[in-house]
VEXSE-51718 format. One record per residue: x, y, z of N, C-alpha, C, O, CB in turn. Coordinates in steps of 0.1 Angstrom, whole numbers, plus 5000, padded with zeros to 4 digits. Glycine has a CB too. Layout:
# VEXSE-51718
XYZXYZXYZXYZXYZ/...
This chain:
# VEXSE-51718
113560772908112960762902112660842891111860932896112460732908/112960882871112661022868111161072870110260982871112961042854/110661202870109661302868108761202860107761132865110161452859/109361192848108161062843107560962846106460962849108161012835/108360832846108060752862107260752872106360662873108860772871/107460902884106360942889105060962888104060932894106560992892/105361052875103961112871103060932863101860932860104261282856/103860842861102960742855102960652868102360542868103460652840/103560682879103160552892101760622896100660572898104560532910/102360762898100860852904099560842900098560822908100960982903/099360872878098560792875097560742876096360772875098860762877/098460602879097960472876097460402888096860302888098860392870/097860542902098260472918096060532921095160462928100360602933/096060642915094760752912093760652906092560642911095160882900/094160602896093060522886093260602874093060532864091260522890/093560732872093260782857093960712845095060652848093560932856/093660722836093760702825094860772819095760802826092760722820/094960822808096260932802095161032800095461142804097360882785/093460982792093061062786091961132796091161212792092761012775/092261082813091261102820091961262819091461372816091161012835/093561212825094261282831094761442822095261542827095261192836/094561422809094761512801093361602799093361722803095361432788/092261562794091061622801091061692812090661812812090161542805/091661632825091361702837092661832843092661902853090961582848/093661812832094261932826094262042814095062132811094961902826/093662022811093762052796094562052790094962152784093462152792/095061952789096061982778096461802769096761752780097762062788/096561702760096261642752096861532755098061542757096461682742/096561432756096961242758097961262754098561212763096161112749/099161332742100461272736101361412748102661392749100561292713/100961492753101861562763101361432776102061432786101461772766/100861382776101061312791101761222786102661162792099861262800/101361202776102361062772104361112772105261062778101761012752/104161212762105661252763106261302780107461322785105661402750/105061312785105661382801106161202811106961192821103661512812/105361082803105760972811106960912808107460812814104860872811/107360962799108860872791109461002796110460982803109160822769/109161102796110361202794111061272787112061342787111161182798/109961232776110661282760110061432764110161482752109861192741/109461532772109061662779108761702788108061612793108361712776/108961782795108261762812107561872808107561932797109461792829/106761892822105761982824105462112824106262152832105461972831/104962172821105462342824105262372838104562282843104362472815/105562472847105762492863104262502862103762402868106862642871/103162582858101762552862101662432863101662392875100662582854/101662332851101162182852101362112864100562042869101762102843/103062152869103562032880102462132893101762072901105862012885/102562252892101862302903100262182905099862132916101562482898/099562172890098562122893098561952896097661882902097662172883/099461922892099661742892100461752910100261652916101061652874/101261872917101461842935099461862936098961742934102862032948/098761932938098061982939097261822936097461742945098262102933/096261772924095761672920096361552929095661502938095961662907/097861522926098061342934098261372951098061292960100061242926/098561512952098761512967100561472973100861402982097661382973/100961532967102061602971103061692964102561792960102561532974/104361662963104861822968105261882953104561822944106461822982/105861952949106562052934108061932934108261872924107062312940/108861922942110161882946109961712943110561622937110561952962/108961712950109161532943108861502932109461402927108261422948/107961582926108061552911109261642901109061632888106461592905/110061702905110961742899112461722903113461762898110761852898/112361652914113561582921113661422918112861332921113461602938/115161402910114861282909115461242924115361122923115361212896/115761262933116861152943115061232952116261232949119461202951/114261272956113461312961112361112962111261062959112961462953/112961082964111960932962111060862975111060752980113260782957/110161012980108960992989108261032988108561152989108960992999/106861022986105661122984105461172998105261093007104261042978/105661333002105561393010103861443016103561533024106561483006/103061363009102061413013101961553009102661582999102061403026/100961633015100761783021101461903028101362023031100061763029/102461783029103561863046103961953037104062033046105261753056/104362033026104962183027103462233019102862333021106862213019/103062143009101762243001100662273006099962363001101062192991/100162203019099062253024099762223040100162123045097462163018/099662353044100262313061099262293068098162303065101062423069/099662273077098162263090098162373097099262413102098262133104/096962443099096962573107096862603122096062513125096062643102/097062643131096562623145096162733147095562743158097462583155/096062833139094963003148093862963151093062903145094463153139/093663023166092362983175092262943178091162923184091562963175/093662833179093462753195093362583182094062483186091062813210/092762573168092662523165093562423148093862493137091762573169/093762293150094362243136092862173125091862103125095662103142/093862273114092762203103093362103094094462133089092162313094/092862013091093461943081092561973068091662063070093561793086/092561933059092561983047091661863039092261753038094062023042/090561883035089761723031090061693019090161793013088061723030/090361583010091161642996090361412997090661313003093961732996/089161452982089061342976088961312961087961342955088061292981/090061262954090761292941089461162931089361042930092961252942/088861282926087961192917088361132908089161182900086961232912/087961042908088460862904086960842896085860882901088760712922/086960792884086160782874086260672859087360672853086260912871/085260612855085460502843085460512834084860612830084860422842/085860452825086260522811084360452802083660502793088460422802/084060302809082960322803081560352807080960282815083060232799/080960452803079660512801078360472797078060382789079860582792/077560522805075860442808074560572807073960622817075860372829/074260592791073560712795074460852793074160962799073060692810/075360842787076260932786076761002802077161122803075561032775/076660912812077260912823079060822827079260712822076160882830/079660872832080560712833079860582842078760612848082160742844/080260472842079560362850079460362864078560302870080060252847/080660462870080960492883081860582884082760592876081360382890/081560662893083160812899082560762909081560682911083361042896/083860842920083860832933085260962932086460982928084160642939/084061022940085161222940084361292951083361242955084961372922/084861402955084361492964083461522961082561512970084861592966/082961582949081661582937081461512924081861532913081461702931/080561402931080861272921079061272913077861312917081261082934/079561232902078161242887078361062883079361052875078861402865/078060972884077260872875076660802882076260802893077960802866/076560642866075160622876075860492882075460372880073260602865/077060552891076960492904078360582913079560552912077060292902/077660662919078360792924078860742938078560632942077160932926/079960832945080360792957080860922959081660952950081160672959/080661012968081061092974080561192982079461222977081461112968/080761282992080861382996079261482989078361522997082361422993/079061492973078261492969078061432960078661442949078061572967/077361362961077361242952075761272944074961322951077561082961/075461242929074661192916074361092913075461062910074861212906/073761012910073560882900072760822900072260812911074160792901/072160762893070860622893071460572910070760552920071060442875/072460552909072960482925073960562929074860602922073460322926/073860572946074360732946074560752964073560802970072960882938/075560702972076260692981077060812981077860822972076960592980/076960942993077061003003076861113010075761143011077661003003/077761183014077061303028075561333023074461313028078161493031/075861383010074261473005074161392989074861432979074561723002/073261252989073161202976071461252967070561292973073361022979/071461242956070561212954069861152936070061232928070161332960/069461042932069560922931068160832925067060852931070060882944/068260792920066860682919067360592932066560592942066660562902/068360512933068760462950069460562952070160622944069760302953/069160602965069960742972070160712990069260722999068660922969/071560682992072360683005072560773014072560883009073460663004/072760773023073660923028072761053037071561093037074160993011/074061113045072961133060072161263049070961253052073961213081/072361333043070761403037070461323024071361343017070861603032/069661243019069361163008067661223001066561233006069260993014/068261252987066661232977066461162965067061202955066061362972/065661022965065460982956064660932957063960962967066160932952/063860832945062960702942062960632959062060652967063860562927/064160562961064460492975065760572979066860582974064960312974/064660662992066060702999066660663011065760703017065960813001/067260633018068260633026069160683029070260703023068660573027/068560743049069160833054069060913066068160863073069160873046/069561023072069461063088068361133081067261103086070761143097/068461223073066961243065066961253052067561333045066361363069/065661143048065361123036064261153031063161123036065561033034/064361233017062961243010062861162997063861192991062561383008/062061092991061761022982060060942981059060952987062860932982/060660872968059060772967059060732978058260772986058860642956/059960622981059960572994061160593003062260552999059860442993/060960643015061760723024061960653039061060633048060960863026/063460613040063160543056064760643059065860653053063160283059/064160693070065660743079065160783093064160723099066660913072/065760873097065360923108064561043111064161083122066060933113/064561093102063561193094063161183081063861223072063961303095/061661123080061561083065060561183057059961253065060860923063/060361203040059261293039058961143021059861083015059861553036/058261133020057461093009056061003007055061003015058361033002/056160973001054760882995055160763008054560793019054860802972/056060633008055860543018057360553023058460513018055160403014/056860613036057660673049058260523064057560453072056160823059/059660533062059960433078060660533084061360603077060960273079/060460563097061360593102061560673116060460713113061760643093/061860753131061660803140060560923137059360903141062960833146/060861013131059761073129059861113109060761143102059761223141/057861073107058061073090056461123085055461093091058560893083/056461143081055361213071055361173057056261193048055561363071/054161123056053561093044052561043040051761033049053961043039/052161013028050360953022050660863028049760883036049760913005/051560733034051460563044052860633052053860663046051960343031/052760643065053960723072054360623087053560613097053260923078/055460543087055160413096056860503103057960533098055160203085/056160523115057160573128057360633141056360713142057760633125/057960633150058060693165056760803167055860833175059760793167/057260833158056160993159055860993140056661023130057361213167/054360933141054161003123052961013118051960933118054660913111/052961113114052161203103051861223090052761253082052261293104/050661213087050561213070048961183065047961193072051561083064/049061153053047361103050047060963059046060983066047061043032/047660843061047760733071049360733074050460733068047060573065/048760723090049360713095049660623101048560573104049260773097/050960523110050860433120052160423130053260393124050460303113/052260443140053060493150053160473167052460393173052860593148/053760513171053760553186052860613191052260583201054760613190/052760723181052060863178051660883167052360963161052660963180/050760843159049960873151049060973144047860963148049560823153/049261083136048161183134048761193119049761223114047961333145/047061163116046861163101045361253095044461293103046760983098/045361273086043961333075043061183075041861193078044661373054/043361093073042560973070042360883085041760903096043360863056/043360783079043560663090044760643101045760593096043660543082/044760653115045960643124045860573134045060593143046260753129/046460493134046660333143048460333152049560313147046760163126/048060363165048760333174048860343188047760333193049360363172/049660363194049760373212048460493209047260483207051760453223/049360613210048060733208047760783188048460803178048860923220/046260783191046160803174045060923173044160953181045460653165/045360993162044761073164043961153145044561213137045861163173/042661113143042861153129040961143125040061183132044161023120/040861093111039261113110038260923113037160883116038961193089/039560853109039460723114040460653124041360573120039560643102/040260683137041760683146041360503158040460453165041760913161/042260483155042160323167044060353173045160393169041860093152/043560323186044560373197044760223204044160113202043860513210/045460253213046060133228045660223236044760193244047960073232/046260343236046260433247044960503244043960523252047460523249/044960533237043860713230043860693219044860683211044260893232/042260693218042660763202041260913201040560943210042460583185/041360943193041261153187039661133170039761243164044161243174/038761063165038761033158037461083152036561073161039160923159/037061123144036161263140034961133130033861173126037261423127/035361013128034260963121034560793132033560743136034660963098/035360753135036060633138036860663154037860733156037060603125/036560623159037460613173037260473180036260423184037060733185/038560453180037960303190039660293197040660333192037360093177/039460243209040560173218040560013222039659943227040460243231/041759963217041659783216042159783206042559863198040359693215/041859633208041559503190040359603189039559683195040959243193/040659543179039259523169038759373162039459313154039359633156/037559343167036759203165036759203149036659303142034959183171/036959073143037459073129035659163121035559233111037858843123/034559133130033259153120033659333126032859393118031259053125/034259433133034659553136035859633124035859743118035259533151/036759503124037759533112037259553099037759643093038659433111/036159463093035559483080034859593080034759673071034859383074/034359583091033559743089034159833089034259923081032659793096/034459813097035760023092036560003082037060113079037260113105/036859883074037659903066036859933055037559993047038459813064/035659923051034659943043034660083046035360123036033259863045/034460183052033860253058035760393049036060473040033560183079/036060333058037460433054038060423037038860503031038960363064/037460303031037460253015036860373011037360473006036660113009/035360333014034460453008034960593010034860683003032960443015/035660593020035760773023036560873016036460993015036360793036/037560763011038960873006038660862990037760802985040860803011/039760942983039760952969040560852964041660832969040061082965/039760762950040460682945041960662948042460562953040160712934/042560752943043760782942044460722954045660702953044060912939/043660692966044260712981044260562984044760502994043260812992/043460502969042660392976044060242977043660132981040960332965/045560262974045960182975046660162986047060052990046360172967/046960332995047760313004046260323021046560323032049260453002/045160313017044160273022043760113028043460073039043560323014/043860053012044159903018045059823024044959703026044059833010/046459923026047559903036047259923048047459843057048559973035/046660023048046460073059045260003068045559973080046160203056/043759963061042859853070043759723068043559643078041159813062/044659673059044859553063046059533081046359443088045659493046/046159653083047259633096045759673109045559643121049159793095/045359723103044059703117044159573118043459513126042159733114/
């Protein structure tokens, strides 16, 4: 295979258009076209950039007889310093030509930004990554309107540790939180602590409803409520909270 044929194949395999590759390298699309048709050859510094981008050696690109991509064997050698073997993590950026609100429809890469973004660091309307931020976000650490992850923060958040308006998880903090350990304005969980309403096995708050323990400054109740007690408690709670919390108070009262 010629250098041009190899460049063309590697570009397609890595989901680049000629325009995208040209933009990445800082050259014109015509230059990429000439390289791939063997009408011209890339400069030395471009060959080095291409070998890094595609994860191959410069020899593979330049020598017609080198027919197999040798990965990073020569370009990136493993180091066993201090008794550890270090492997470089490489994620090639890929993105669509179509855009939405000025962003690629989708983008995949180490640091991805697009309407749909997937990567180690992802930002988009829909984002998935180790660290992700978006309207709908999923990741180890996730921030969004709807956020899901080990650590999640959002309007609605679900995770091992979650913070937000409406939260779910093992340990949660929110205006209305549900969890093994739940804290917030209203809290429901195994151990629930809240400014206003707390419901759980152990409950602590202004209005506390617990199975094993309840500590409340206004209402303190152990065990199940009768329909009459539930109705009376709901009326007191709704009258005691600010107007902007009535929505959450209503949900909490339905759970009593």
